[in-house]
C-alpha positions in Angstrom: 84.9 94.1 78.5 85.6 90.5 79.4 89.1 88.9 81.6 90.8 87.0 80.1 92.4 83.9 81.4 92.2 83.8 85.6 91.7 88.2 85.0 89.1 89.2 86.7 88.5 93.5 86.5 88.3 95.8 89.2 85.1 98.1 89.4 85.9 101.0 91.9 83.7 103.1 93.2 82.9 106.1 95.7 81.3 105.0 99.1 78.6 107.5 99.6 80.4 109.7 103.3 83.6 109.0 101.5 83.4 111.7 98.1 86.5 112.6 99.1 89.2 110.8 100.7 89.4 113.8 103.5 86.8 112.4 104.7 88.4 110.4 106.4 89.7 112.8 108.9 85.9 112.8 109.6 84.6 108.8 108.6 88.0 107.0 109.6 89.7 105.1 106.7 88.4 103.3 104.1 87.7 100.3 104.7 90.4 97.3 103.2 88.3 95.5 101.5 87.8 93.5 98.0 85.0 92.1 97.3 84.6 88.7 95.4 82.2 86.3 94.3 81.9 83.3 95.7 82.2 80.8 93.1 85.4 83.2 92.6 86.4 82.6 96.0 85.6 78.9 95.7 87.4 78.3 92.7 90.8 80.2 94.5 90.1 79.0 98.1 89.5 82.0 99.2 88.1 81.7 102.8 85.6 85.6 104.0 87.8 87.3 105.8 91.0 86.2 104.4 94.2 88.5 103.2 94.3 88.4 99.3 96.0 90.5 97.1 95.2 91.5 94.3 97.7 92.5 91.4 99.3 93.4 88.0 102.4 93.9 85.9 102.2 97.5 87.6 102.2 96.3 91.5 100.1 94.5 93.8 97.3 95.2 97.5 96.4 93.0 100.1 93.2 93.8 100.9 90.6 91.4 103.1 88.6 89.1 100.6 84.7 89.9 101.3 82.8 87.1 99.7 79.4 87.9 98.7 77.0 87.3 96.0 76.5 90.6 95.4 78.9 90.5 91.9 79.0 88.6 88.7 81.6 86.4 87.9 85.0 86.9 86.9 84.8 90.8 88.5 86.3 92.8 91.1 85.0 94.9 93.6 86.6 97.4 96.6 85.8 101.5 97.3 87.6 104.4 95.2 90.1 106.1 97.3 91.3 102.5 98.7 94.7 102.2 100.7 94.7 98.3 101.4 96.6 97.2 104.4 100.3 97.1 104.0 100.2 101.4 102.9 100.2 101.0 99.4 96.5 102.9 97.1 94.8 100.7 94.7 95.9 103.3 92.1 99.0 101.9 91.4 97.0 99.4 90.2 96.1 101.4 87.0 98.0 102.0 84.0 98.6 105.2 83.1 96.1 105.7 79.9 93.3 107.2 79.6 89.5 106.9 78.2 88.3 107.6 75.0 85.7 109.9 76.5 86.8 111.8 78.1 90.3 111.4 79.2 89.5 110.3 82.5 92.1 107.4 83.7 90.3 103.8 83.0 89.9 103.1 86.8 86.9 100.9 85.8 88.7 99.2 83.1 92.1 98.0 85.1 92.8 93.8 85.1 94.1 92.2 88.1 94.3 88.8 88.9 93.1 87.5 92.6 94.8 85.2 95.5 95.5 84.2 99.3 97.9 85.9 100.3 100.8 84.1 102.0 101.1 81.7 98.5 104.1 82.4 97.6 106.2 85.3 97.3 104.2 88.9 96.7 104.6 89.5 92.7 106.9 92.3 91.5 105.1 95.7 91.6 
């Protein structure tokens, strides 16, 4: 599934120490980060370590950017169960539809946009 113009597919996965949110009580909070490709960062004028918003029609989440070639262009990655810097859970960006096979949530089919924090008012949501 390819994202549309100016869109990203957001992927997320569990971290080895955080297979459940209760492990935040043991290891501390999950880092509020999103990884993006260096070429995408350059196009959007996003700096490594800078605050960014990833958002769609359902809302927005503010996190820290990690610029890395570990993700391809057009794809973002963040830890599952992430809560952003302003207390918003990334789950609010996932539509209420379910996958055809198994009926689970569509986490890894969610499309978002990304911008540096401070480029105007926050998106609605």
